[in-house]
C-alpha positions as CSV (number, residue, x, y, z in Angstrom):
1,X,19.8,-13.5,-70.0
2,X,18.6,-15.6,-71.7
3,X,15.1,-14.7,-73.6
4,X,13.5,-17.1,-72.5
5,X,14.8,-16.6,-68.9
6,X,13.5,-13.0,-68.9
7,X,10.2,-14.0,-70.3
8,X,9.9,-16.7,-67.2
9,X,10.9,-13.8,-64.9
10,X,8.0,-11.3,-66.4
11,X,6.0,-14.2,-66.3
12,X,6.7,-14.6,-62.8
13,X,6.5,-11.2,-62.1
14,X,2.9,-10.9,-63.6
15,X,1.5,-13.6,-61.4
16,X,2.9,-11.8,-58.4
17,X,1.4,-8.7,-59.5
18,X,-1.6,-10.6,-60.1
19,X,-2.4,-12.0,-57.5
20,X,-1.2,-8.7,-55.2
21,X,-3.9,-6.9,-57.0
22,X,-6.3,-9.7,-55.7
23,X,-5.1,-9.8,-52.3
24,X,-5.5,-5.5,-52.0
25,X,-8.9,-6.5,-53.1
26,X,-9.9,-8.7,-50.7
27,X,-8.0,-6.0,-48.2
28,X,-10.3,-2.9,-49.3
29,X,-13.8,-5.2,-49.2
30,X,-12.8,-6.3,-45.6
31,X,-12.2,-2.4,-44.7
32,X,-15.2,-1.5,-46.4
33,X,-17.1,-4.1,-44.4
34,X,-16.0,-2.9,-41.1
35,X,-16.6,0.9,-41.8
36,X,-20.3,0.3,-43.4
37,X,-20.6,-2.5,-41.3
38,X,-19.5,-3.4,-37.4
39,X,-18.5,0.6,-36.5
40,X,-22.1,1.2,-36.5
41,X,-22.8,-1.9,-34.3
42,X,-20.4,-0.7,-32.2
43,X,-20.7,2.4,-32.0
44,X,-24.5,1.7,-30.8
45,X,-23.2,-0.5,-28.6
46,X,-20.9,1.6,-26.8
47,X,-24.6,4.3,-26.8
48,X,-26.1,2.0,-24.7
49,X,-23.0,1.3,-21.9
50,X,-22.9,5.2,-22.0
51,X,-26.5,5.1,-21.0
52,X,-26.1,2.2,-18.3
53,X,-23.5,3.5,-16.8
54,X,-25.0,7.1,-16.3
55,X,-28.4,5.7,-15.1
56,X,-26.1,3.7,-12.7
57,X,-24.3,6.9,-11.6
58,X,-27.6,8.8,-11.5
59,X,-29.1,6.1,-9.2
60,X,-25.8,5.6,-6.7
61,X,-26.0,9.6,-6.6
62,X,-29.4,9.8,-5.6
63,X,-29.2,7.0,-3.0
64,X,-25.9,8.7,-1.0
65,X,-28.2,12.2,-1.3
66,X,-31.3,10.3,0.0
67,X,-29.0,8.3,3.2
68,X,-27.4,11.7,3.2
69,X,-31.1,13.3,4.0
70,X,-32.2,10.7,6.3
71,X,-28.8,11.2,8.7
72,X,-28.9,14.7,8.9
73,X,-32.4,15.0,9.4
C-alpha cells in the first residue's frame, strides 16, 4: 500500500466518521424531542380516552341498573 493510498483511505474513514457523528447527533435530537414533547401529548390523550371510556361504562351500567329496577318493580 502506498503512502498516497493510505492517506486517501484515512481521509475517507475520517469523512465517514464525521458523517456518522452528524447522523448520531440528529438521532439524539429526534429522540430527545420525542421524549420531552410527544410523549407528554400522547399521555394526555390516553388519559382523556380512559376518562371517556370510564364515563361511558358508568353510563351504560347506570342505564342497565335502571332498566333492571323498572323490570323488577
